[in-house]
N, C-alpha and C positions, 0 to 999 in steps of 0.2 A: 311664130315666126320660125320658120325652119333655118338654123344656122348654116351658112356657106363655107366660113372660115372658120379656123381656131388660129390661136396663137401659140407658138411653139418657143421653147427656148432651147437654142442649139449651141451646144459647145464642140469647139473645133481645135482639140490639142494640137494638131500640126502647127497651126499660128497663133495658139494659145490667146484665142478671142471667143465670146460669145454673144450670138446674137438672137434677138426676138423676130420671129419671121412668122407672118400669117401665111396659112396653107390652105387649099381646099380640101372640104371633107368629102368629095364625091370622086374622088381620084386614087389610084393605085400608090401604094409607098415608093414603087419605081418612078412613078412621074413625079412624086412629092420629092424624092431624092434629087431628081434633076432641077426642080423649082428651087429647092433649097441651096444646091450647090451653084446655081446661075446667081442667085441673090447674094450669097457669099462671097463669089468673085466678085461681083461688082462692088459689095461693100467694103472689101478689103483691098480695093485697088489693086486687083489680079494678086495678092499674096497667095490666096489659094485657088489652087487649079484642078477642077473637077478630074476625079481618077474613076475609072469603070469598076475597080475593086474594093472602091468605099462602099461603106455600109451605114445604117442608121442605126443606133443602140438606144435602149433604153438606160436612162442614166440611173433609175431607180434599182432594176433587176440586172442589167448588163445584157439583156437578150437582143439578137438582132430581130429587126423587122423586116419579115418576108417581104420582097418587092412585089410579090403578086397580090397579097391582101389590099382591100381597099380600107382606109384609114378608119371608115368606121367599123371594121372588124378587128381593129386592135385596142388597146387599153388606152391610146392616146386620146387626151382631152385638152380644151383649153387651159394653158399655162403649163403642159407637162414639159419635161426637161428631156431632152435626147443628146445623144453625142455621134458626130460626124467623123467618121474614122476610115 
């Protein structure tokens, strides 16, 4: 079976919260960033406001995820930890 979504652990330093969010594997990181931001805005009762200059970072390496890459072209896998800054 082809896995359509993976679970990411997303840390948001701005509001000092962490969320587990399912994201689609066949989308670009730019689209996934929008999905994550919308989910966190909803889950945090609008404490987090989406920002065009925000980026997704690997919690392990500190590297920024290129918004033009598909998730399948990154090192992200089920259970990966990322940071939204």
